[in-house]
PDB file of the backbone (N, CA, C, O) and the ligand in Angstrom, with CONECT records:
HET     ZN  A 101       1
ATOM      1  N   MET A   1     -42.859  -0.594 -29.673  1.00  0.00           N
ATOM      2  CA  MET A   1     -41.682   0.324 -29.433  1.00  0.00           C
ATOM      3  C   MET A   1     -41.999   1.280 -28.321  1.00  0.00           C
ATOM      4  O   MET A   1     -43.159   1.648 -28.140  1.00  0.00           O
ATOM      5  N   ALA A   2     -41.080   1.663 -27.626  1.00  0.00           N
ATOM      6  CA  ALA A   2     -41.150   2.582 -26.481  1.00  0.00           C
ATOM      7  C   ALA A   2     -40.077   3.729 -26.510  1.00  0.00           C
ATOM      8  O   ALA A   2     -38.976   3.535 -27.025  1.00  0.00           O
ATOM      9  N   GLU A   3     -40.405   4.855 -25.978  1.00  0.00           N
ATOM     10  CA  GLU A   3     -39.499   5.955 -26.059  1.00  0.00           C
ATOM     11  C   GLU A   3     -38.749   6.142 -24.754  1.00  0.00           C
ATOM     12  O   GLU A   3     -39.322   6.228 -23.667  1.00  0.00           O
ATOM     13  N   CYS A   4     -37.405   6.201 -24.926  1.00  0.00           N
ATOM     14  CA  CYS A   4     -36.582   6.520 -23.715  1.00  0.00           C
ATOM     15  C   CYS A   4     -36.897   7.946 -23.193  1.00  0.00           C
ATOM     16  O   CYS A   4     -37.029   8.914 -23.942  1.00  0.00           O
ATOM     17  N   ARG A   5     -37.002   7.989 -21.900  1.00  0.00           N
ATOM     18  CA  ARG A   5     -37.338   9.281 -21.283  1.00  0.00           C
ATOM     19  C   ARG A   5     -36.124  10.221 -21.217  1.00  0.00           C
ATOM     20  O   ARG A   5     -36.262  11.423 -20.990  1.00  0.00           O
ATOM     21  N   SER A   6     -34.942   9.644 -21.420  1.00  0.00           N
ATOM     22  CA  SER A   6     -33.733  10.435 -21.345  1.00  0.00           C
ATOM     23  C   SER A   6     -33.225  10.963 -22.630  1.00  0.00           C
ATOM     24  O   SER A   6     -32.952  12.154 -22.777  1.00  0.00           O
ATOM     25  N   CYS A   7     -33.090  10.004 -23.634  1.00  0.00           N
ATOM     26  CA  CYS A   7     -32.462  10.422 -24.908  1.00  0.00           C
ATOM     27  C   CYS A   7     -33.440  10.451 -26.013  1.00  0.00           C
ATOM     28  O   CYS A   7     -33.096  10.778 -27.149  1.00  0.00           O
ATOM     29  N   LYS A   8     -34.734  10.096 -25.692  1.00  0.00           N
ATOM     30  CA  LYS A   8     -35.901  10.187 -26.651  1.00  0.00           C
ATOM     31  C   LYS A   8     -35.699   9.116 -27.801  1.00  0.00           C
ATOM     32  O   LYS A   8     -36.395   9.215 -28.812  1.00  0.00           O
ATOM     33  N   ASP A   9     -34.865   8.200 -27.694  1.00  0.00           N
ATOM     34  CA  ASP A   9     -34.667   7.165 -28.723  1.00  0.00           C
ATOM     35  C   ASP A   9     -35.812   6.163 -28.590  1.00  0.00           C
ATOM     36  O   ASP A   9     -36.343   5.975 -27.495  1.00  0.00           O
ATOM     37  N   GLU A  10     -36.181   5.546 -29.643  1.00  0.00           N
ATOM     38  CA  GLU A  10     -37.138   4.498 -29.675  1.00  0.00           C
ATOM     39  C   GLU A  10     -36.405   3.177 -29.542  1.00  0.00           C
ATOM     40  O   GLU A  10     -35.577   2.816 -30.380  1.00  0.00           O
ATOM     41  N   VAL A  11     -36.732   2.446 -28.448  1.00  0.00           N
ATOM     42  CA  VAL A  11     -36.024   1.146 -28.240  1.00  0.00           C
ATOM     43  C   VAL A  11     -37.116   0.106 -28.031  1.00  0.00           C
ATOM     44  O   VAL A  11     -38.276   0.409 -27.752  1.00  0.00           O
ATOM     45  N   ASP A  12     -36.668  -1.156 -28.185  1.00  0.00           N
ATOM     46  CA  ASP A  12     -37.496  -2.325 -27.956  1.00  0.00           C
ATOM     47  C   ASP A  12     -37.899  -2.486 -26.505  1.00  0.00           C
ATOM     48  O   ASP A  12     -39.041  -2.787 -26.157  1.00  0.00           O
ATOM     49  N   GLU A  13     -36.856  -2.259 -25.656  1.00  0.00           N
ATOM     50  CA  GLU A  13     -37.088  -2.519 -24.247  1.00  0.00           C
ATOM     51  C   GLU A  13     -36.601  -1.379 -23.366  1.00  0.00           C
ATOM     52  O   GLU A  13     -35.513  -0.843 -23.574  1.00  0.00           O
ATOM     53  N   LEU A  14     -37.398  -1.022 -22.402  1.00  0.00           N
ATOM     54  CA  LEU A  14     -36.995   0.057 -21.517  1.00  0.00           C
ATOM     55  C   LEU A  14     -36.628  -0.472 -20.137  1.00  0.00           C
ATOM     56  O   LEU A  14     -37.193  -1.467 -19.684  1.00  0.00           O
ATOM     57  N   VAL A  15     -35.720   0.163 -19.489  1.00  0.00           N
ATOM     58  CA  VAL A  15     -35.286  -0.213 -18.155  1.00  0.00           C
ATOM     59  C   VAL A  15     -35.772   0.825 -17.201  1.00  0.00           C
ATOM     60  O   VAL A  15     -35.664   2.021 -17.473  1.00  0.00           O
ATOM     61  N   SER A  16     -36.348   0.364 -16.001  1.00  0.00           N
ATOM     62  CA  SER A  16     -36.816   1.294 -15.033  1.00  0.00           C
ATOM     63  C   SER A  16     -35.655   1.667 -14.085  1.00  0.00           C
ATOM     64  O   SER A  16     -35.065   0.789 -13.455  1.00  0.00           O
ATOM     65  N   VAL A  17     -35.328   2.976 -13.984  1.00  0.00           N
ATOM     66  CA  VAL A  17     -34.259   3.398 -13.159  1.00  0.00           C
ATOM     67  C   VAL A  17     -34.763   4.509 -12.172  1.00  0.00           C
ATOM     68  O   VAL A  17     -35.785   5.162 -12.381  1.00  0.00           O
ATOM     69  N   LYS A  18     -33.993   4.656 -11.137  1.00  0.00           N
ATOM     70  CA  LYS A  18     -34.355   5.792 -10.181  1.00  0.00           C
ATOM     71  C   LYS A  18     -33.462   6.932 -10.431  1.00  0.00           C
ATOM     72  O   LYS A  18     -32.240   6.783 -10.435  1.00  0.00           O
ATOM     73  N   ALA A  19     -34.036   8.076 -10.643  1.00  0.00           N
ATOM     74  CA  ALA A  19     -33.368   9.276 -10.908  1.00  0.00           C
ATOM     75  C   ALA A  19     -34.056  10.465 -10.250  1.00  0.00           C
ATOM     76  O   ALA A  19     -35.242  10.712 -10.469  1.00  0.00           O
ATOM     77  N   ASP A  20     -33.286  11.203  -9.431  1.00  0.00           N
ATOM     78  CA  ASP A  20     -33.914  12.322  -8.621  1.00  0.00           C
ATOM     79  C   ASP A  20     -35.134  11.878  -7.867  1.00  0.00           C
ATOM     80  O   ASP A  20     -36.141  12.584  -7.821  1.00  0.00           O
ATOM     81  N   GLY A  21     -35.044  10.646  -7.243  1.00  0.00           N
ATOM     82  CA  GLY A  21     -36.047  10.186  -6.388  1.00  0.00           C
ATOM     83  C   GLY A  21     -37.311   9.699  -7.146  1.00  0.00           C
ATOM     84  O   GLY A  21     -38.313   9.338  -6.529  1.00  0.00           O
ATOM     85  N   ARG A  22     -37.238   9.699  -8.487  1.00  0.00           N
ATOM     86  CA  ARG A  22     -38.410   9.203  -9.229  1.00  0.00           C
ATOM     87  C   ARG A  22     -37.954   7.993 -10.055  1.00  0.00           C
ATOM     88  O   ARG A  22     -36.771   7.791 -10.331  1.00  0.00           O
ATOM     89  N   ARG A  23     -38.967   7.203 -10.430  1.00  0.00           N
ATOM     90  CA  ARG A  23     -38.637   6.124 -11.326  1.00  0.00           C
ATOM     91  C   ARG A  23     -38.950   6.520 -12.768  1.00  0.00           C
ATOM     92  O   ARG A  23     -40.062   6.947 -13.078  1.00  0.00           O
ATOM     93  N   ILE A  24     -38.003   6.379 -13.601  1.00  0.00           N
ATOM     94  CA  ILE A  24     -38.208   6.696 -15.006  1.00  0.00           C
ATOM     95  C   ILE A  24     -37.816   5.506 -15.854  1.00  0.00           C
ATOM     96  O   ILE A  24     -37.007   4.665 -15.463  1.00  0.00           O
ATOM     97  N   LYS A  25     -38.432   5.466 -17.056  1.00  0.00           N
ATOM     98  CA  LYS A  25     -38.053   4.376 -17.984  1.00  0.00           C
ATOM     99  C   LYS A  25     -37.170   4.914 -18.999  1.00  0.00           C
ATOM    100  O   LYS A  25     -37.478   5.889 -19.684  1.00  0.00           O
ATOM    101  N   VAL A  26     -36.044   4.269 -19.105  1.00  0.00           N
ATOM    102  CA  VAL A  26     -34.987   4.672 -20.161  1.00  0.00           C
ATOM    103  C   VAL A  26     -34.445   3.454 -20.812  1.00  0.00           C
ATOM    104  O   VAL A  26     -34.678   2.320 -20.393  1.00  0.00           O
ATOM    105  N   CYS A  27     -33.683   3.732 -21.896  1.00  0.00           N
ATOM    106  CA  CYS A  27     -33.040   2.599 -22.628  1.00  0.00           C
ATOM    107  C   CYS A  27     -31.863   2.075 -21.799  1.00  0.00           C
ATOM    108  O   CYS A  27     -31.489   2.670 -20.789  1.00  0.00           O
ATOM    109  N   GLU A  28     -31.286   0.951 -22.241  1.00  0.00           N
ATOM    110  CA  GLU A  28     -30.243   0.416 -21.454  1.00  0.00           C
ATOM    111  C   GLU A  28     -29.001   1.285 -21.366  1.00  0.00           C
ATOM    112  O   GLU A  28     -28.319   1.316 -20.342  1.00  0.00           O
ATOM    113  N   ASP A  29     -28.714   1.999 -22.469  1.00  0.00           N
ATOM    114  CA  ASP A  29     -27.572   2.854 -22.502  1.00  0.00           C
ATOM    115  C   ASP A  29     -27.688   3.942 -21.407  1.00  0.00           C
ATOM    116  O   ASP A  29     -26.754   4.236 -20.661  1.00  0.00           O
ATOM    117  N   CYS A  30     -28.922   4.519 -21.372  1.00  0.00           N
ATOM    118  CA  CYS A  30     -29.150   5.645 -20.386  1.00  0.00           C
ATOM    119  C   CYS A  30     -29.164   5.060 -19.005  1.00  0.00           C
ATOM    120  O   CYS A  30     -28.700   5.703 -18.063  1.00  0.00           O
ATOM    121  N   ALA A  31     -29.677   3.869 -18.851  1.00  0.00           N
ATOM    122  CA  ALA A  31     -29.736   3.267 -17.486  1.00  0.00           C
ATOM    123  C   ALA A  31     -28.313   3.102 -16.895  1.00  0.00           C
ATOM    124  O   ALA A  31     -28.071   3.268 -15.699  1.00  0.00           O
ATOM    125  N   GLU A  32     -27.380   2.759 -17.841  1.00  0.00           N
ATOM    126  CA  GLU A  32     -26.031   2.594 -17.375  1.00  0.00           C
ATOM    127  C   GLU A  32     -25.437   3.949 -17.036  1.00  0.00           C
ATOM    128  O   GLU A  32     -24.726   4.101 -16.043  1.00  0.00           O
ATOM    129  N   ARG A  33     -25.732   4.910 -17.859  1.00  0.00           N
ATOM    130  CA  ARG A  33     -25.171   6.268 -17.668  1.00  0.00           C
ATOM    131  C   ARG A  33     -25.670   6.853 -16.393  1.00  0.00           C
ATOM    132  O   ARG A  33     -24.893   7.416 -15.622  1.00  0.00           O
ATOM    133  N   LEU A  34     -26.975   6.735 -16.141  1.00  0.00           N
ATOM    134  CA  LEU A  34     -27.645   7.270 -14.901  1.00  0.00           C
ATOM    135  C   LEU A  34     -27.100   6.610 -13.703  1.00  0.00           C
ATOM    136  O   LEU A  34     -26.925   7.261 -12.672  1.00  0.00           O
ATOM    137  N   ALA A  35     -26.817   5.330 -13.780  1.00  0.00           N
ATOM    138  CA  ALA A  35     -26.275   4.603 -12.664  1.00  0.00           C
ATOM    139  C   ALA A  35     -24.881   5.089 -12.316  1.00  0.00           C
ATOM    140  O   ALA A  35     -24.544   5.241 -11.142  1.00  0.00           O
ATOM    141  N   GLU A  36     -24.091   5.328 -13.313  1.00  0.00           N
ATOM    142  CA  GLU A  36     -22.755   5.926 -13.133  1.00  0.00           C
ATOM    143  C   GLU A  36     -22.796   7.293 -12.465  1.00  0.00           C
ATOM    144  O   GLU A  36     -22.079   7.601 -11.513  1.00  0.00           O
ATOM    145  N   GLU A  37     -23.751   8.138 -13.079  1.00  0.00           N
ATOM    146  CA  GLU A  37     -23.890   9.494 -12.527  1.00  0.00           C
ATOM    147  C   GLU A  37     -24.312   9.460 -11.091  1.00  0.00           C
ATOM    148  O   GLU A  37     -23.835  10.257 -10.283  1.00  0.00           O
ATOM    149  N   ALA A  38     -25.209   8.544 -10.751  1.00  0.00           N
ATOM    150  CA  ALA A  38     -25.669   8.461  -9.373  1.00  0.00           C
ATOM    151  C   ALA A  38     -24.586   8.036  -8.430  1.00  0.00           C
ATOM    152  O   ALA A  38     -24.549   8.503  -7.292  1.00  0.00           O
ATOM    153  N   ALA A  39     -23.677   7.146  -8.870  1.00  0.00           N
ATOM    154  CA  ALA A  39     -22.566   6.694  -8.112  1.00  0.00           C
ATOM    155  C   ALA A  39     -21.623   7.844  -7.823  1.00  0.00           C
ATOM    156  O   ALA A  39     -21.129   8.047  -6.714  1.00  0.00           O
ATOM    157  N   ILE A  40     -21.408   8.592  -8.915  1.00  0.00           N
ATOM    158  CA  ILE A  40     -20.497   9.751  -8.813  1.00  0.00           C
ATOM    159  C   ILE A  40     -21.129  10.795  -7.844  1.00  0.00           C
ATOM    160  O   ILE A  40     -20.397  11.398  -7.059  1.00  0.00           O
ATOM    161  N   ALA A  41     -22.401  11.010  -7.879  1.00  0.00           N
ATOM    162  CA  ALA A  41     -23.005  11.977  -6.983  1.00  0.00           C
ATOM    163  C   ALA A  41     -22.846  11.546  -5.548  1.00  0.00           C
ATOM    164  O   ALA A  41     -22.555  12.377  -4.688  1.00  0.00           O
ATOM    165  N   VAL A  42     -23.023  10.308  -5.271  1.00  0.00           N
ATOM    166  CA  VAL A  42     -22.829   9.796  -3.892  1.00  0.00           C
ATOM    167  C   VAL A  42     -21.404   9.960  -3.464  1.00  0.00           C
ATOM    168  O   VAL A  42     -21.139  10.310  -2.314  1.00  0.00           O
ATOM    169  N   MET A  43     -20.472   9.717  -4.363  1.00  0.00           N
ATOM    170  CA  MET A  43     -19.049   9.886  -3.948  1.00  0.00           C
ATOM    171  C   MET A  43     -18.734  11.303  -3.628  1.00  0.00           C
ATOM    172  O   MET A  43     -18.100  11.589  -2.612  1.00  0.00           O
ATOM    173  N   SER A  44     -19.184  12.243  -4.513  1.00  0.00           N
ATOM    174  CA  SER A  44     -18.838  13.640  -4.292  1.00  0.00           C
ATOM    175  C   SER A  44     -19.527  14.139  -3.069  1.00  0.00           C
ATOM    176  O   SER A  44     -19.009  15.054  -2.429  1.00  0.00           O
ATOM    177  N   GLU A  45     -20.669  13.602  -2.692  1.00  0.00           N
ATOM    178  CA  GLU A  45     -21.388  14.018  -1.537  1.00  0.00           C
ATOM    179  C   GLU A  45     -20.591  13.613  -0.235  1.00  0.00           C
ATOM    180  O   GLU A  45     -20.450  14.407   0.695  1.00  0.00           O
ATOM    181  N   SER A  46     -20.107  12.402  -0.225  1.00  0.00           N
ATOM    182  CA  SER A  46     -19.352  12.020   0.922  1.00  0.00           C
ATOM    183  C   SER A  46     -17.963  12.737   0.991  1.00  0.00           C
ATOM    184  O   SER A  46     -17.413  12.958   2.070  1.00  0.00           O
ATOM    185  N   ALA A  47     -17.453  13.070  -0.150  1.00  0.00           N
ATOM    186  CA  ALA A  47     -16.228  13.806  -0.163  1.00  0.00           C
ATOM    187  C   ALA A  47     -16.424  15.200   0.441  1.00  0.00           C
ATOM    188  O   ALA A  47     -15.593  15.708   1.193  1.00  0.00           O
ATOM    189  N   MET A  48     -17.549  15.784   0.079  1.00  0.00           N
ATOM    190  CA  MET A  48     -17.940  17.109   0.607  1.00  0.00           C
ATOM    191  C   MET A  48     -18.081  17.049   2.123  1.00  0.00           C
ATOM    192  O   MET A  48     -17.644  17.935   2.857  1.00  0.00           O
ATOM    193  N   GLN A  49     -18.706  15.973   2.550  1.00  0.00           N
ATOM    194  CA  GLN A  49     -18.881  15.808   4.022  1.00  0.00           C
ATOM    195  C   GLN A  49     -17.578  15.701   4.738  1.00  0.00           C
ATOM    196  O   GLN A  49     -17.408  16.282   5.809  1.00  0.00           O
ATOM    197  N   ASP A  50     -16.632  14.959   4.164  1.00  0.00           N
ATOM    198  CA  ASP A  50     -15.215  14.875   4.685  1.00  0.00           C
ATOM    199  C   ASP A  50     -14.665  16.228   4.844  1.00  0.00           C
ATOM    200  O   ASP A  50     -14.131  16.576   5.897  1.00  0.00           O
ATOM    201  N   MET A  51     -14.787  17.029   3.787  1.00  0.00           N
ATOM    202  CA  MET A  51     -14.087  18.340   3.764  1.00  0.00           C
ATOM    203  C   MET A  51     -14.637  19.239   4.924  1.00  0.00           C
ATOM    204  O   MET A  51     -13.898  20.038   5.498  1.00  0.00           O
ATOM    205  N   MET A  52     -15.890  19.091   5.235  1.00  0.00           N
ATOM    206  CA  MET A  52     -16.487  19.945   6.200  1.00  0.00           C
ATOM    207  C   MET A  52     -16.317  19.242   7.580  1.00  0.00           C
ATOM    208  O   MET A  52     -16.886  19.741   8.551  1.00  0.00           O
ATOM    209  N   GLY A  53     -15.616  18.186   7.717  1.00  0.00           N
ATOM    210  CA  GLY A  53     -15.393  17.555   8.983  1.00  0.00           C
ATOM    211  C   GLY A  53     -16.574  16.833   9.524  1.00  0.00           C
ATOM    212  O   GLY A  53     -16.686  16.617  10.730  1.00  0.00           O
ATOM    213  N   TYR A  54     -17.491  16.442   8.612  1.00  0.00           N
ATOM    214  CA  TYR A  54     -18.714  15.751   8.986  1.00  0.00           C
ATOM    215  C   TYR A  54     -18.293  14.274   9.470  1.00  0.00           C
ATOM    216  O   TYR A  54     -17.604  13.548   8.754  1.00  0.00           O
ATOM    217  N   LYS A  55     -18.719  13.920  10.628  1.00  0.00           N
ATOM    218  CA  LYS A  55     -18.288  12.527  11.085  1.00  0.00           C
ATOM    219  C   LYS A  55     -19.371  11.479  10.929  1.00  0.00           C
ATOM    220  O   LYS A  55     -19.124  10.288  11.116  1.00  0.00           O
ATOM    221  N   GLY A  56     -20.535  11.908  10.597  1.00  0.00           N
ATOM    222  CA  GLY A  56     -21.644  10.968  10.330  1.00  0.00           C
ATOM    223  C   GLY A  56     -22.110  10.251  11.502  1.00  0.00           C
ATOM    224  O   GLY A  56     -22.353   9.049  11.405  1.00  0.00           O
ATOM    225  N   ARG A  57     -22.262  10.889  12.634  1.00  0.00           N
ATOM    226  CA  ARG A  57     -22.704  10.284  13.833  1.00  0.00           C
ATOM    227  C   ARG A  57     -24.266   9.945  13.713  1.00  0.00           C
ATOM    228  O   ARG A  57     -25.060  10.824  13.379  1.00  0.00           O
ATOM    229  N   ARG A  58     -24.641   8.744  13.975  1.00  0.00           N
ATOM    230  CA  ARG A  58     -26.040   8.376  13.890  1.00  0.00           C
ATOM    231  C   ARG A  58     -26.422   7.582  15.132  1.00  0.00           C
ATOM    232  O   ARG A  58     -27.573   7.167  15.269  1.00  0.00           O
TER     233      ARG A  58
HETATM  234 ZN    ZN A 101     -31.878   6.493 -23.697  1.00  0.00          ZN2+
END
């Protein structure tokens, strides 16, 4: 058994996900939730850049 780093549940299998630039081991439920949160964070970041007139020149 292993303990999820996010919800502290004991599960058979842990999934390795990237959160805040670190890799953590969480259960599948948390992995899905974290992936969704990460996607939302990326979206709001680009929305913020649009608001400020950021053109993303590279
Ligand atoms: Zn969990």
